[in-house]
N, C-alpha and C positions, 0 to 999 in steps of 0.2 A: 504494500500500500504506500509506503513512504516514497518509493520511486515514482508512482503515478502522481501523487500529490506534488512532489518536487517538480516533476515534469510539467504538470498543469500550471504551476506558478511561474515557471520559466517561459512557457509558451507565449503569454501576452507580452513579455519583455522582448522576446526574440521577434515577434510580429511587429512591435512598435519600431524596433531598430531596423527591421527589414523595410518597413513602409517609409521611414525617415531616409534610409539609404537610397531607396528607389526614387523618392521624391527629389533628393539632391541630384541624382544622376539625370533625371528628366530636366530639371532646371538648368544644369550645366550643359546638357545637350542642346536645349533650346537657345541658350545664350551663345554657345559656340556656333550654332547654325545661323543665328542672327548676325554675328560678327562676320562670318564667312560671306553671308549674303551682302552685307554692306561693303566688304572689301571687293567682291566680284562686281557689284554695281559701280563702285568708285572706279575700278580698273576699266570696266567697259565704257563708262562715261567719257574717259579720255579719248576713246576712239568711236564714240557714239555718232551715228549719222546726224543726229540733231544738234550736236555740239560743234560749232564752227571754230576751226583753228584760226586764230587771228594772225594777220601779217605783222611782222616786226621789221621795220625798215632798219637795215644795218649798213647800207651803202647805196651807191649808184653805179650803173653799168651803161656804157655807150657801145653801140654797134657802129663800126666805121667801114666805109667803102674801101675795098682792097686796093684800088688803084690810086685814089685821091686822098684817102684818110678823112674824107668828108663825113660828117655825122649823118648816119642813116636814121637812128632812133635812140632814145634813152629810156631806161626803166629804173625804178627803185628796186633794190634787191634785199632779200633776206639771205644770209650766208649760212650754209651748212658747215659748221666748223668742228663739230665733235663727231665721233663715230655714231652716236645715237641720232644726231641731227641728220647725218648723211643717210642713215638707215631709213629715217622717217620721210625725209624730203618733203614733197607736197602731198603726202598721203592724208586722207581724211578731210581735205579741203573741199568745200561744196562749190566755191566760186573763187575767181581771182580777176581783178581788173587787168586790162591789157597793159597798163603802165607798171605792172609788178612782175617779179620773177624771182627765181632762186639761183644762187651761184654755189657751186661745189668747187672747192679748191683741194686738189689731191697733192700729196707729198711727192709723188713720182709720176712722170709722164709715161703712161702705158695704155694698152687697150682698155677701154672702159665699156661697161655694159649696164644698162638700166632696164627696169621693167615698170609696169603700171599697177602692180598689186596694190589694192586699197587706195587707189587714186581715182577719184570720182569725176575729174575734169580732164578733157583731152589736153595733151601737152605737145609742144614741140621740144624735143631734147636736142640741144645744140652742143656738140662736142668740139672742144677748142684745144689746140696744141700749146706747148709751153711758150711758143713765140706769139701767142694770143691770136692766131689765125684759126678760123673755123675749119675743122677737119671734115665734119659731116653733120647733117641735120636729119634726125628722125622726126618727120612731120606728122601732125595729127594723130598722135599715138592713142590707141584705143583704151578708154578707161577700163580699169579692173583687170586688164590682161596680164598674164604672167609670162607672156612671150618675151624672150630676151631681145633687147634692142642694142646691139653692139656698135661701137664707133668704127668708122672705116679706117682708122689709123690711131696711133698713140695720142692720148689726150691728157692734159693736166687739169683742165677746167671743164666743167659742164654747166650749161645755163638751161634752166627750165622756164618756159614761158607758155602762155595759152596756146592751144592748138590753132594753127593757122596764122600765128603771129609772123613767123619767118616769111611766109608767102606774101602776106599783106605788106610787109616792110621791104620786100625784095631782097632778103638776106640770102647769100650764096656761100658755097664753099670758097674759102680764101678770104672772105671778108674778115674783119678784125673786131676784137673787143678791147675795151679799156675800162677799168673800174677803180673805184675808191671804196674802201671799207672804213666805216666809222670806228674810232678807237674808244 
């Protein structure tokens, strides 16, 4: 009898501890799920289609005629200076004025290749050699495409502008660029 009575007295304590422990686990699980949800939402908002990435003017770039050095056109530029900025480029932008563009400056002049993954606007990708002459132009690149768009020769600089810009301005292989970057 003693065993049964002792067992019966311990049972409610064990049940209370079990319920308390289970309740704590449920609360912790819900809290962790809520934190994970907020982190995922925060991360996805950085690349959300409804969140416009704002242009940040960091310099000016001029396109010059290859024969006369006469100004063809001028744009304000954002400069991809870090590996993360180079990786992102103009991804997730919903629009861009024709007077704007992005300049990539690489450490080494070599074959370059870009793609349009996560890029929602058509772009002209202008590859430029170390001598600041246009090597090639990939015009009217298809948004969201993962097709590789290689330069036709070694490039140290790449300029991204709205699709159709190069044709509108009459830019050609051999034309030049000149730029200033704000410090």
